PDB file of N, CA, C, O and CB in Angstrom:
ATOM      1  N   MET A   1      91.933  61.502  -7.320  1.00  0.00           N
ATOM      2  CA  MET A   1      92.330  60.919  -6.053  1.00  0.00           C
ATOM      3  C   MET A   1      91.197  61.117  -5.054  1.00  0.00           C
ATOM      4  O   MET A   1      90.601  62.192  -4.983  1.00  0.00           O
ATOM      5  CB  MET A   1      93.653  61.549  -5.533  1.00  0.00           C
ATOM      6  N   HIS A   2      90.908  60.085  -4.293  1.00  0.00           N
ATOM      7  CA  HIS A   2      89.859  60.141  -3.284  1.00  0.00           C
ATOM      8  C   HIS A   2      90.490  60.317  -1.916  1.00  0.00           C
ATOM      9  O   HIS A   2      91.495  59.683  -1.596  1.00  0.00           O
ATOM     10  CB  HIS A   2      88.983  58.870  -3.322  1.00  0.00           C
ATOM     11  N   GLU A   3      89.895  61.178  -1.118  1.00  0.00           N
ATOM     12  CA  GLU A   3      90.371  61.373   0.250  1.00  0.00           C
ATOM     13  C   GLU A   3      89.524  60.520   1.179  1.00  0.00           C
ATOM     14  O   GLU A   3      88.299  60.486   1.065  1.00  0.00           O
ATOM     15  CB  GLU A   3      90.314  62.878   0.664  1.00  0.00           C
ATOM     16  N   HIS A   4      90.191  59.830   2.103  1.00  0.00           N
ATOM     17  CA  HIS A   4      89.486  58.980   3.062  1.00  0.00           C
ATOM     18  C   HIS A   4      89.994  59.329   4.450  1.00  0.00           C
ATOM     19  O   HIS A   4      91.196  59.263   4.703  1.00  0.00           O
ATOM     20  CB  HIS A   4      89.692  57.456   2.749  1.00  0.00           C
ATOM     21  N   VAL A   5      89.115  59.689   5.331  1.00  0.00           N
ATOM     22  CA  VAL A   5      89.492  60.043   6.698  1.00  0.00           C
ATOM     23  C   VAL A   5      89.090  58.899   7.612  1.00  0.00           C
ATOM     24  O   VAL A   5      87.929  58.492   7.638  1.00  0.00           O
ATOM     25  CB  VAL A   5      88.823  61.384   7.150  1.00  0.00           C
ATOM     26  N   VAL A   6      90.057  58.382   8.364  1.00  0.00           N
ATOM     27  CA  VAL A   6      89.801  57.298   9.310  1.00  0.00           C
ATOM     28  C   VAL A   6      89.472  57.934  10.662  1.00  0.00           C
ATOM     29  O   VAL A   6      90.251  58.730  11.187  1.00  0.00           O
ATOM     30  CB  VAL A   6      91.037  56.318   9.418  1.00  0.00           C
ATOM     31  N   THR A   7      88.329  57.581  11.214  1.00  0.00           N
ATOM     32  CA  THR A   7      87.889  58.219  12.460  1.00  0.00           C
ATOM     33  C   THR A   7      87.928  57.286  13.663  1.00  0.00           C
ATOM     34  O   THR A   7      87.702  57.726  14.790  1.00  0.00           O
ATOM     35  CB  THR A   7      86.493  58.749  12.293  1.00  0.00           C
ATOM     36  N   ASP A   8      88.210  56.012  13.444  1.00  0.00           N
ATOM     37  CA  ASP A   8      88.165  55.063  14.562  1.00  0.00           C
ATOM     38  C   ASP A   8      89.562  54.569  14.941  1.00  0.00           C
ATOM     39  O   ASP A   8      89.779  53.365  15.081  1.00  0.00           O
ATOM     40  CB  ASP A   8      87.271  53.870  14.207  1.00  0.00           C
ATOM     41  N   VAL A   9      90.506  55.496  15.105  1.00  0.00           N
ATOM     42  CA  VAL A   9      91.870  55.145  15.480  1.00  0.00           C
ATOM     43  C   VAL A   9      92.153  55.628  16.895  1.00  0.00           C
ATOM     44  O   VAL A   9      91.435  56.478  17.421  1.00  0.00           O
ATOM     45  CB  VAL A   9      92.888  55.748  14.486  1.00  0.00           C
ATOM     46  N   ASP A  10      93.182  55.094  17.498  1.00  0.00           N
ATOM     47  CA  ASP A  10      93.567  55.514  18.842  1.00  0.00           C
ATOM     48  C   ASP A  10      94.020  56.977  18.830  1.00  0.00           C
ATOM     49  O   ASP A  10      94.595  57.429  17.840  1.00  0.00           O
ATOM     50  CB  ASP A  10      94.689  54.605  19.393  1.00  0.00           C
ATOM     51  N   PRO A  11      93.773  57.716  19.902  1.00  0.00           N
ATOM     52  CA  PRO A  11      94.200  59.121  19.956  1.00  0.00           C
ATOM     53  C   PRO A  11      95.722  59.223  20.026  1.00  0.00           C
ATOM     54  O   PRO A  11      96.399  58.313  20.504  1.00  0.00           O
ATOM     55  CB  PRO A  11      93.566  59.833  21.170  1.00  0.00           C
ATOM     56  N   ILE A  12      96.240  60.342  19.542  1.00  0.00           N
ATOM     57  CA  ILE A  12      97.679  60.617  19.617  1.00  0.00           C
ATOM     58  C   ILE A  12      98.026  60.922  21.064  1.00  0.00           C
ATOM     59  O   ILE A  12      97.326  61.686  21.729  1.00  0.00           O
ATOM     60  CB  ILE A  12      98.090  61.806  18.677  1.00  0.00           C
ATOM     61  N   GLN A  13      99.108  60.325  21.552  1.00  0.00           N
ATOM     62  CA  GLN A  13      99.557  60.569  22.916  1.00  0.00           C
ATOM     63  C   GLN A  13     100.890  61.315  22.841  1.00  0.00           C
ATOM     64  O   GLN A  13     101.921  60.740  22.495  1.00  0.00           O
ATOM     65  CB  GLN A  13      99.695  59.226  23.725  1.00  0.00           C
ATOM     66  N   GLU A  14     100.846  62.585  23.167  1.00  0.00           N
ATOM     67  CA  GLU A  14     102.033  63.430  23.106  1.00  0.00           C
ATOM     68  C   GLU A  14     102.913  63.181  24.322  1.00  0.00           C
ATOM     69  O   GLU A  14     102.419  63.040  25.441  1.00  0.00           O
ATOM     70  CB  GLU A  14     101.640  64.918  23.020  1.00  0.00           C
ATOM     71  N   ALA A  15     104.229  63.127  24.093  1.00  0.00           N
ATOM     72  CA  ALA A  15     105.174  62.938  25.192  1.00  0.00           C
ATOM     73  C   ALA A  15     106.400  63.808  24.948  1.00  0.00           C
ATOM     74  O   ALA A  15     106.850  63.949  23.811  1.00  0.00           O
ATOM     75  CB  ALA A  15     105.579  61.441  25.335  1.00  0.00           C
ATOM     76  N   HIS A  16     106.929  64.380  25.994  1.00  0.00           N
ATOM     77  CA  HIS A  16     108.137  65.194  25.910  1.00  0.00           C
ATOM     78  C   HIS A  16     109.263  64.459  26.620  1.00  0.00           C
ATOM     79  O   HIS A  16     109.094  63.977  27.739  1.00  0.00           O
ATOM     80  CB  HIS A  16     107.913  66.608  26.529  1.00  0.00           C
ATOM     81  N   LEU A  17     110.418  64.377  25.959  1.00  0.00           N
ATOM     82  CA  LEU A  17     111.557  63.674  26.535  1.00  0.00           C
ATOM     83  C   LEU A  17     112.444  64.666  27.270  1.00  0.00           C
ATOM     84  O   LEU A  17     112.755  65.733  26.741  1.00  0.00           O
ATOM     85  CB  LEU A  17     112.358  62.929  25.443  1.00  0.00           C
ATOM     86  N   SER A  18     112.852  64.325  28.476  1.00  0.00           N
ATOM     87  CA  SER A  18     113.694  65.217  29.260  1.00  0.00           C
ATOM     88  C   SER A  18     115.177  64.960  29.018  1.00  0.00           C
ATOM     89  O   SER A  18     116.018  65.770  29.408  1.00  0.00           O
ATOM     90  CB  SER A  18     113.379  65.067  30.734  1.00  0.00           C
ATOM     91  N   GLU A  19     115.500  63.851  28.385  1.00  0.00           N
ATOM     92  CA  GLU A  19     116.898  63.535  28.089  1.00  0.00           C
ATOM     93  C   GLU A  19     116.954  62.667  26.840  1.00  0.00           C
ATOM     94  O   GLU A  19     115.955  62.047  26.473  1.00  0.00           O
ATOM     95  CB  GLU A  19     117.582  62.817  29.293  1.00  0.00           C
ATOM     96  N   PRO A  20     118.118  62.615  26.179  1.00  0.00           N
ATOM     97  CA  PRO A  20     118.234  61.800  24.965  1.00  0.00           C
ATOM     98  C   PRO A  20     117.949  60.328  25.264  1.00  0.00           C
ATOM     99  O   PRO A  20     118.230  59.837  26.357  1.00  0.00           O
ATOM    100  CB  PRO A  20     119.636  61.952  24.348  1.00  0.00           C
ATOM    101  N   GLY A  21     117.403  59.657  24.301  1.00  0.00           N
ATOM    102  CA  GLY A  21     117.103  58.245  24.469  1.00  0.00           C
ATOM    103  C   GLY A  21     116.353  57.702  23.272  1.00  0.00           C
ATOM    104  O   GLY A  21     116.319  58.322  22.209  1.00  0.00           O
ATOM    105  N   LEU A  22     115.763  56.559  23.449  1.00  0.00           N
ATOM    106  CA  LEU A  22     115.011  55.902  22.401  1.00  0.00           C
ATOM    107  C   LEU A  22     113.683  56.594  22.178  1.00  0.00           C
ATOM    108  O   LEU A  22     112.972  56.915  23.130  1.00  0.00           O
ATOM    109  CB  LEU A  22     114.793  54.441  22.739  1.00  0.00           C
ATOM    110  N   LEU A  23     113.356  56.820  20.940  1.00  0.00           N
ATOM    111  CA  LEU A  23     112.067  57.394  20.573  1.00  0.00           C
ATOM    112  C   LEU A  23     111.395  56.436  19.606  1.00  0.00           C
ATOM    113  O   LEU A  23     111.994  56.037  18.607  1.00  0.00           O
ATOM    114  CB  LEU A  23     112.227  58.821  19.944  1.00  0.00           C
ATOM    115  N   VAL A  24     110.161  56.069  19.895  1.00  0.00           N
ATOM    116  CA  VAL A  24     109.400  55.173  19.030  1.00  0.00           C
ATOM    117  C   VAL A  24     108.246  55.971  18.438  1.00  0.00           C
ATOM    118  O   VAL A  24     107.522  56.661  19.156  1.00  0.00           O
ATOM    119  CB  VAL A  24     108.881  53.914  19.816  1.00  0.00           C
ATOM    120  N   VAL A  25     108.081  55.871  17.124  1.00  0.00           N
ATOM    121  CA  VAL A  25     107.003  56.561  16.436  1.00  0.00           C
ATOM    122  C   VAL A  25     106.118  55.517  15.778  1.00  0.00           C
ATOM    123  O   VAL A  25     106.600  54.687  15.007  1.00  0.00           O
ATOM    124  CB  VAL A  25     107.552  57.574  15.389  1.00  0.00           C
ATOM    125  N   ASP A  26     104.830  55.555  16.078  1.00  0.00           N
ATOM    126  CA  ASP A  26     103.852  54.698  15.411  1.00  0.00           C
ATOM    127  C   ASP A  26     103.168  55.533  14.340  1.00  0.00           C
ATOM    128  O   ASP A  26     102.653  56.617  14.610  1.00  0.00           O
ATOM    129  CB  ASP A  26     102.805  54.104  16.428  1.00  0.00           C
ATOM    130  N   VAL A  27     103.174  55.008  13.119  1.00  0.00           N
ATOM    131  CA  VAL A  27     102.573  55.706  11.988  1.00  0.00           C
ATOM    132  C   VAL A  27     101.403  54.876  11.485  1.00  0.00           C
ATOM    133  O   VAL A  27     101.527  53.663  11.317  1.00  0.00           O
ATOM    134  CB  VAL A  27     103.616  55.955  10.852  1.00  0.00           C
ATOM    135  N   ALA A  28     100.281  55.514  11.246  1.00  0.00           N
ATOM    136  CA  ALA A  28      99.117  54.834  10.675  1.00  0.00           C
ATOM    137  C   ALA A  28      98.814  55.463   9.327  1.00  0.00           C
ATOM    138  O   ALA A  28      98.840  56.686   9.187  1.00  0.00           O
ATOM    139  CB  ALA A  28      97.876  54.921  11.627  1.00  0.00           C
ATOM    140  N   GLY A  29      98.528  54.640   8.347  1.00  0.00           N
ATOM    141  CA  GLY A  29      98.204  55.138   7.010  1.00  0.00           C
ATOM    142  C   GLY A  29      97.284  54.181   6.289  1.00  0.00           C
ATOM    143  O   GLY A  29      97.006  53.083   6.771  1.00  0.00           O
ATOM    144  N   MET A  30      96.819  54.600   5.143  1.00  0.00           N
ATOM    145  CA  MET A  30      95.887  53.774   4.377  1.00  0.00           C
ATOM    146  C   MET A  30      96.568  52.581   3.704  1.00  0.00           C
ATOM    147  O   MET A  30      95.919  51.566   3.454  1.00  0.00           O
ATOM    148  CB  MET A  30      95.198  54.619   3.330  1.00  0.00           C
ATOM    149  N   ASP A  31      97.874  52.689   3.407  1.00  0.00           N
ATOM    150  CA  ASP A  31      98.543  51.591   2.709  1.00  0.00           C
ATOM    151  C   ASP A  31     100.044  51.627   2.987  1.00  0.00           C
ATOM    152  O   ASP A  31     100.568  52.601   3.527  1.00  0.00           O
ATOM    153  CB  ASP A  31      98.276  51.665   1.189  1.00  0.00           C
ATOM    154  N   ASP A  32     100.727  50.535   2.604  1.00  0.00           N
ATOM    155  CA  ASP A  32     102.174  50.416   2.815  1.00  0.00           C
ATOM    156  C   ASP A  32     102.931  51.557   2.146  1.00  0.00           C
ATOM    157  O   ASP A  32     103.843  52.129   2.741  1.00  0.00           O
ATOM    158  CB  ASP A  32     102.682  49.074   2.283  1.00  0.00           C
ATOM    159  N   GLU A  33     102.561  51.887   0.920  1.00  0.00           N
ATOM    160  CA  GLU A  33     103.260  52.925   0.162  1.00  0.00           C
ATOM    161  C   GLU A  33     103.278  54.252   0.922  1.00  0.00           C
ATOM    162  O   GLU A  33     104.304  54.932   0.957  1.00  0.00           O
ATOM    163  CB  GLU A  33     102.601  53.114  -1.211  1.00  0.00           C
ATOM    164  N   SER A  34     102.169  54.616   1.520  1.00  0.00           N
ATOM    165  CA  SER A  34     102.064  55.883   2.254  1.00  0.00           C
ATOM    166  C   SER A  34     102.955  55.907   3.490  1.00  0.00           C
ATOM    167  O   SER A  34     103.693  56.870   3.699  1.00  0.00           O
ATOM    168  CB  SER A  34     100.620  56.132   2.661  1.00  0.00           C
ATOM    169  N   VAL A  35     102.895  54.856   4.314  1.00  0.00           N
ATOM    170  CA  VAL A  35     103.684  54.879   5.548  1.00  0.00           C
ATOM    171  C   VAL A  35     105.178  54.735   5.265  1.00  0.00           C
ATOM    172  O   VAL A  35     105.997  55.307   5.985  1.00  0.00           O
ATOM    173  CB  VAL A  35     103.224  53.765   6.488  1.00  0.00           C
ATOM    174  N   PHE A  36     105.542  53.983   4.234  1.00  0.00           N
ATOM    175  CA  PHE A  36     106.962  53.878   3.888  1.00  0.00           C
ATOM    176  C   PHE A  36     107.491  55.194   3.297  1.00  0.00           C
ATOM    177  O   PHE A  36     108.663  55.519   3.485  1.00  0.00           O
ATOM    178  CB  PHE A  36     107.180  52.725   2.890  1.00  0.00           C
ATOM    179  N   ALA A  37     106.652  55.948   2.593  1.00  0.00           N
ATOM    180  CA  ALA A  37     107.059  57.263   2.091  1.00  0.00           C
ATOM    181  C   ALA A  37     107.317  58.218   3.255  1.00  0.00           C
ATOM    182  O   ALA A  37     108.277  58.988   3.228  1.00  0.00           O
ATOM    183  CB  ALA A  37     105.980  57.845   1.147  1.00  0.00           C
ATOM    184  N   PHE A  38     106.456  58.168   4.281  1.00  0.00           N
ATOM    185  CA  PHE A  38     106.670  58.986   5.471  1.00  0.00           C
ATOM    186  C   PHE A  38     107.970  58.586   6.157  1.00  0.00           C
ATOM    187  O   PHE A  38     108.764  59.445   6.540  1.00  0.00           O
ATOM    188  CB  PHE A  38     105.484  58.851   6.445  1.00  0.00           C
ATOM    189  N   GLN A  39     108.186  57.290   6.312  1.00  0.00           N
ATOM    190  CA  GLN A  39     109.407  56.797   6.949  1.00  0.00           C
ATOM    191  C   GLN A  39     110.646  57.271   6.198  1.00  0.00           C
ATOM    192  O   GLN A  39     111.624  57.675   6.827  1.00  0.00           O
ATOM    193  CB  GLN A  39     109.390  55.265   7.023  1.00  0.00           C
ATOM    194  N   ALA A  40     110.627  57.232   4.879  1.00  0.00           N
ATOM    195  CA  ALA A  40     111.770  57.672   4.069  1.00  0.00           C
ATOM    196  C   ALA A  40     112.048  59.157   4.276  1.00  0.00           C
ATOM    197  O   ALA A  40     113.206  59.569   4.345  1.00  0.00           O
ATOM    198  CB  ALA A  40     111.514  57.389   2.579  1.00  0.00           C
ATOM    199  N   ALA A  41     110.992  59.960   4.376  1.00  0.00           N
ATOM    200  CA  ALA A  41     111.180  61.396   4.604  1.00  0.00           C
ATOM    201  C   ALA A  41     111.814  61.663   5.968  1.00  0.00           C
ATOM    202  O   ALA A  41     112.694  62.515   6.092  1.00  0.00           O
ATOM    203  CB  ALA A  41     109.838  62.133   4.498  1.00  0.00           C
ATOM    204  N   VAL A  42     111.367  60.935   6.986  1.00  0.00           N
ATOM    205  CA  VAL A  42     111.945  61.090   8.329  1.00  0.00           C
ATOM    206  C   VAL A  42     113.401  60.625   8.327  1.00  0.00           C
ATOM    207  O   VAL A  42     114.255  61.275   8.930  1.00  0.00           O
ATOM    208  CB  VAL A  42     111.123  60.291   9.381  1.00  0.00           C
ATOM    209  N   ALA A  43     113.689  59.519   7.664  1.00  0.00           N
ATOM    210  CA  ALA A  43     115.050  58.959   7.639  1.00  0.00           C
ATOM    211  C   ALA A  43     116.038  59.910   6.967  1.00  0.00           C
ATOM    212  O   ALA A  43     117.225  59.890   7.294  1.00  0.00           O
ATOM    213  CB  ALA A  43     115.055  57.608   6.911  1.00  0.00           C
ATOM    214  N   GLU A  44     115.573  60.739   6.039  1.00  0.00           N
ATOM    215  CA  GLU A  44     116.461  61.719   5.395  1.00  0.00           C
ATOM    216  C   GLU A  44     116.900  62.799   6.367  1.00  0.00           C
ATOM    217  O   GLU A  44     117.981  63.368   6.217  1.00  0.00           O
ATOM    218  CB  GLU A  44     115.768  62.359   4.196  1.00  0.00           C
ATOM    219  N   THR A  45     116.072  63.086   7.361  1.00  0.00           N
ATOM    220  CA  THR A  45     116.354  64.158   8.310  1.00  0.00           C
ATOM    221  C   THR A  45     117.056  63.654   9.570  1.00  0.00           C
ATOM    222  O   THR A  45     118.008  64.276  10.041  1.00  0.00           O
ATOM    223  CB  THR A  45     115.068  64.858   8.689  1.00  0.00           C
ATOM    224  N   TRP A  46     116.596  62.545  10.110  1.00  0.00           N
ATOM    225  CA  TRP A  46     117.126  62.001  11.352  1.00  0.00           C
ATOM    226  C   TRP A  46     117.867  60.708  11.082  1.00  0.00           C
ATOM    227  O   TRP A  46     117.565  59.995  10.124  1.00  0.00           O
ATOM    228  CB  TRP A  46     116.003  61.772  12.368  1.00  0.00           C
ATOM    229  N   GLY A  47     118.836  60.410  11.929  1.00  0.00           N
ATOM    230  CA  GLY A  47     119.467  59.096  11.884  1.00  0.00           C
ATOM    231  C   GLY A  47     118.510  58.100  12.505  1.00  0.00           C
ATOM    232  O   GLY A  47     118.345  58.077  13.724  1.00  0.00           O
ATOM    233  N   THR A  48     117.884  57.285  11.695  1.00  0.00           N
ATOM    234  CA  THR A  48     116.876  56.360  12.209  1.00  0.00           C
ATOM    235  C   THR A  48     116.998  55.008  11.543  1.00  0.00           C
ATOM    236  O   THR A  48     117.409  54.898  10.388  1.00  0.00           O
ATOM    237  CB  THR A  48     115.475  56.921  12.000  1.00  0.00           C
ATOM    238  N   SER A  49     116.641  53.996  12.279  1.00  0.00           N
ATOM    239  CA  SER A  49     116.569  52.676  11.660  1.00  0.00           C
ATOM    240  C   SER A  49     115.226  52.574  10.960  1.00  0.00           C
ATOM    241  O   SER A  49     114.239  53.166  11.397  1.00  0.00           O
ATOM    242  CB  SER A  49     116.752  51.528  12.715  1.00  0.00           C
ATOM    243  N   VAL A  50     115.195  51.823   9.878  1.00  0.00           N
ATOM    244  CA  VAL A  50     113.959  51.719   9.112  1.00  0.00           C
ATOM    245  C   VAL A  50     113.308  50.366   9.333  1.00  0.00           C
ATOM    246  O   VAL A  50     113.987  49.361   9.547  1.00  0.00           O
ATOM    247  CB  VAL A  50     114.226  51.941   7.622  1.00  0.00           C
ATOM    248  N   ALA A  51     111.999  50.353   9.278  1.00  0.00           N
ATOM    249  CA  ALA A  51     111.230  49.121   9.402  1.00  0.00           C
ATOM    250  C   ALA A  51     111.035  48.531   8.009  1.00  0.00           C
ATOM    251  O   ALA A  51     111.069  49.250   7.011  1.00  0.00           O
ATOM    252  CB  ALA A  51     109.857  49.379  10.101  1.00  0.00           C
ATOM    253  N   VAL A  52     110.833  47.238   7.950  1.00  0.00           N
ATOM    254  CA  VAL A  52     110.682  46.580   6.655  1.00  0.00           C
ATOM    255  C   VAL A  52     109.290  46.005   6.435  1.00  0.00           C
ATOM    256  O   VAL A  52     108.996  45.482   5.360  1.00  0.00           O
ATOM    257  CB  VAL A  52     111.699  45.485   6.523  1.00  0.00           C
ATOM    258  N   ARG A  53     108.421  46.100   7.459  1.00  0.00           N
ATOM    259  CA  ARG A  53     107.068  45.574   7.274  1.00  0.00           C
ATOM    260  C   ARG A  53     106.075  46.383   8.093  1.00  0.00           C
ATOM    261  O   ARG A  53     106.423  47.011   9.093  1.00  0.00           O
ATOM    262  CB  ARG A  53     107.002  44.084   7.669  1.00  0.00           C
ATOM    263  N   THR A  54     104.844  46.349   7.644  1.00  0.00           N
ATOM    264  CA  THR A  54     103.758  47.006   8.354  1.00  0.00           C
ATOM    265  C   THR A  54     102.895  45.943   9.024  1.00  0.00           C
ATOM    266  O   THR A  54     103.038  44.750   8.757  1.00  0.00           O
ATOM    267  CB  THR A  54     102.911  47.887   7.393  1.00  0.00           C
ATOM    268  N   THR A  55     102.009  46.388   9.886  1.00  0.00           N
ATOM    269  CA  THR A  55     101.059  45.471  10.516  1.00  0.00           C
ATOM    270  C   THR A  55      99.647  45.961  10.234  1.00  0.00           C
ATOM    271  O   THR A  55      99.428  47.137   9.943  1.00  0.00           O
ATOM    272  CB  THR A  55     101.313  45.361  12.053  1.00  0.00           C
ATOM    273  N   ARG A  56      98.709  45.056  10.322  1.00  0.00           N
ATOM    274  CA  ARG A  56      97.294  45.389  10.141  1.00  0.00           C
ATOM    275  C   ARG A  56      96.533  44.945  11.376  1.00  0.00           C
ATOM    276  O   ARG A  56      96.755  43.847  11.887  1.00  0.00           O
ATOM    277  CB  ARG A  56      96.709  44.718   8.858  1.00  0.00           C
ATOM    278  N   ASP A  57      95.637  45.792  11.858  1.00  0.00           N
ATOM    279  CA  ASP A  57      94.760  45.441  12.974  1.00  0.00           C
ATOM    280  C   ASP A  57      93.506  44.807  12.396  1.00  0.00           C
ATOM    281  O   ASP A  57      92.858  45.387  11.524  1.00  0.00           O
ATOM    282  CB  ASP A  57      94.408  46.695  13.853  1.00  0.00           C
ATOM    283  N   VAL A  58      93.165  43.629  12.874  1.00  0.00           N
ATOM    284  CA  VAL A  58      91.995  42.901  12.380  1.00  0.00           C
ATOM    285  C   VAL A  58      90.744  43.769  12.518  1.00  0.00           C
ATOM    286  O   VAL A  58      90.471  44.317  13.586  1.00  0.00           O
ATOM    287  CB  VAL A  58      91.816  41.565  13.147  1.00  0.00           C
ATOM    288  N   GLY A  59      90.006  43.884  11.448  1.00  0.00           N
ATOM    289  CA  GLY A  59      88.773  44.652  11.459  1.00  0.00           C
ATOM    290  C   GLY A  59      88.952  46.150  11.328  1.00  0.00           C
ATOM    291  O   GLY A  59      87.963  46.884  11.333  1.00  0.00           O
ATOM    292  N   GLN A  60      90.189  46.632  11.210  1.00  0.00           N
ATOM    293  CA  GLN A  60      90.462  48.060  11.087  1.00  0.00           C
ATOM    294  C   GLN A  60      91.036  48.347   9.704  1.00  0.00           C
ATOM    295  O   GLN A  60      91.782  47.529   9.166  1.00  0.00           O
ATOM    296  CB  GLN A  60      91.436  48.537  12.197  1.00  0.00           C
ATOM    297  N   PRO A  61      90.701  49.491   9.125  1.00  0.00           N
ATOM    298  CA  PRO A  61      91.267  49.850   7.826  1.00  0.00           C
ATOM    299  C   PRO A  61      92.708  50.327   7.975  1.00  0.00           C
ATOM    300  O   PRO A  61      93.103  50.789   9.046  1.00  0.00           O
ATOM    301  CB  PRO A  61      90.417  50.936   7.152  1.00  0.00           C
ATOM    302  N   GLY A  62      93.482  50.218   6.920  1.00  0.00           N
ATOM    303  CA  GLY A  62      94.826  50.788   6.908  1.00  0.00           C
ATOM    304  C   GLY A  62      95.877  49.886   7.509  1.00  0.00           C
ATOM    305  O   GLY A  62      95.622  48.732   7.854  1.00  0.00           O
ATOM    306  N   VAL A  63      97.083  50.455   7.625  1.00  0.00           N
ATOM    307  CA  VAL A  63      98.247  49.731   8.135  1.00  0.00           C
ATOM    308  C   VAL A  63      98.944  50.572   9.191  1.00  0.00           C
ATOM    309  O   VAL A  63      98.711  51.776   9.297  1.00  0.00           O
ATOM    310  CB  VAL A  63      99.227  49.375   6.990  1.00  0.00           C
ATOM    311  N   ARG A  64      99.800  49.925   9.969  1.00  0.00           N
ATOM    312  CA  ARG A  64     100.610  50.618  10.977  1.00  0.00           C
ATOM    313  C   ARG A  64     102.080  50.277  10.778  1.00  0.00           C
ATOM    314  O   ARG A  64     102.428  49.173  10.360  1.00  0.00           O
ATOM    315  CB  ARG A  64     100.156  50.238  12.413  1.00  0.00           C
ATOM    316  N   LEU A  65     102.922  51.233  11.081  1.00  0.00           N
ATOM    317  CA  LEU A  65     104.365  51.060  10.977  1.00  0.00           C
ATOM    318  C   LEU A  65     104.990  51.596  12.261  1.00  0.00           C
ATOM    319  O   LEU A  65     104.706  52.726  12.660  1.00  0.00           O
ATOM    320  CB  LEU A  65     104.944  51.790   9.710  1.00  0.00           C
ATOM    321  N   ARG A  66     105.815  50.821  12.897  1.00  0.00           N
ATOM    322  CA  ARG A  66     106.539  51.277  14.098  1.00  0.00           C
ATOM    323  C   ARG A  66     107.984  51.492  13.705  1.00  0.00           C
ATOM    324  O   ARG A  66     108.636  50.600  13.163  1.00  0.00           O
ATOM    325  CB  ARG A  66     106.423  50.242  15.286  1.00  0.00           C
ATOM    326  N   MET A  67     108.483  52.705  13.987  1.00  0.00           N
ATOM    327  CA  MET A  67     109.875  53.024  13.650  1.00  0.00           C
ATOM    328  C   MET A  67     110.557  53.692  14.813  1.00  0.00           C
ATOM    329  O   MET A  67     111.736  54.037  14.723  1.00  0.00           O
ATOM    330  CB  MET A  67     109.949  53.922  12.413  1.00  0.00           C
TER     331      MET A  67
END
């Protein structure tokens, strides 16, 4: 297995919620299989709706998933 580190992605923006509400998580990964595996792990722990497709940024490696 080859490890690939992506260095040209947007920085993580940490936010703390003061009350219950909607939480959106953007996940970036090298391929659909990786981000959907992460989504499945989160869905086992939290009550969450699942996404059915990823997006690709033109000229950027990898995929993104919003859940």
